[in-house]
N, C-alpha and C positions, 0 to 999 in steps of 0.2 A: 505493499499500500505505499500512497505518497505520504510524507511526512513533512508538514510545514512547520517550522520555527521561525518566530516571532520574539521580539523582545525590545524593552526598553529600559536600557542601562544607563546610567550616568557617567559612573567610574570608569575612564578609558582603558585601564589595566585589564578590569573585568569583563569589559565588553570586548576586547580583543581576544582574552582566552575563550569566553563562549564563542566568538568565530571561528577560531583555530579548532574547538572541539567538535562544532557543527562540520567543517571542512573535513576533520579528521573520518568523521563518519561518512564522509561521502556526500553530503550536502553541497548543493550549489547555492551560492548567494543570488537571491533574485531582486533584492534592494537591499540598501545599506543594514538593515535590521533584518531581515529576512532570508530565511535559505530554505530550500526545498529538495525532495529528491523521495527515491525510493528504498524504505527501510525493512526490514524484517520485523516482527512483532520482537522478537527477541533484542535486536539492534536499538528498536525503539525504546524498550524499556531500561538495556543498559545505557543511553543517553540522556534518558531522563534520570535515572541515577548520579550520572556524572553530574550532570547541569543543577540537579537539587543540590548536590554538596558542594555546589559553587557558591550558588545566588542568594541564599540566606533570605536577608531583607535588604538586599541591596540593588533591587531593580525589580523586572518583571520579565517572566519567559512565559510564552504560552506555546503549545505544541498541538499540532491537529492532524489528525489523520484523515485523508482526504481518498476515497474509492476513484477507481478508474472512470466510471460513468461520469461521476461529479468532477474530475479533472478536465473531461472532455467539453464540460461546459464552460470551462474556464475563458475569460475574455481578457486580453491583455490590450490596453489603452495606451498609446504613445510610443516614446521611445525605449525598446527594452534596455534594463539597468546591464550594464559591463564594467567587469571590474578591469582596471589597466595597469600595466606595469611600467613606472617611469624611472630608468634608472637603476632598476633592480629593487626599486622600492613600490609597493603594492599601492595604488591611488584608488581609492574607494570614494 
């Protein structure tokens, strides 16, 4: 199933760590604070466990499971989000 992770975290270090965890689980950034990808139930449970241990009361993370038929109904408006590397530094 598709998994969408969105977060609102003001602490730069914590926000960057959450981003790196999402990438390590194979999720792709679709907006600055949103990652999307296909995870098994076990992978999703592990991701939730890791993120729960990191976040505490220092922000908000929401994780949504989206089935294939619902993903087919997705509408994306405007320019797609794209991460760019600039001189070896990831610009988001």
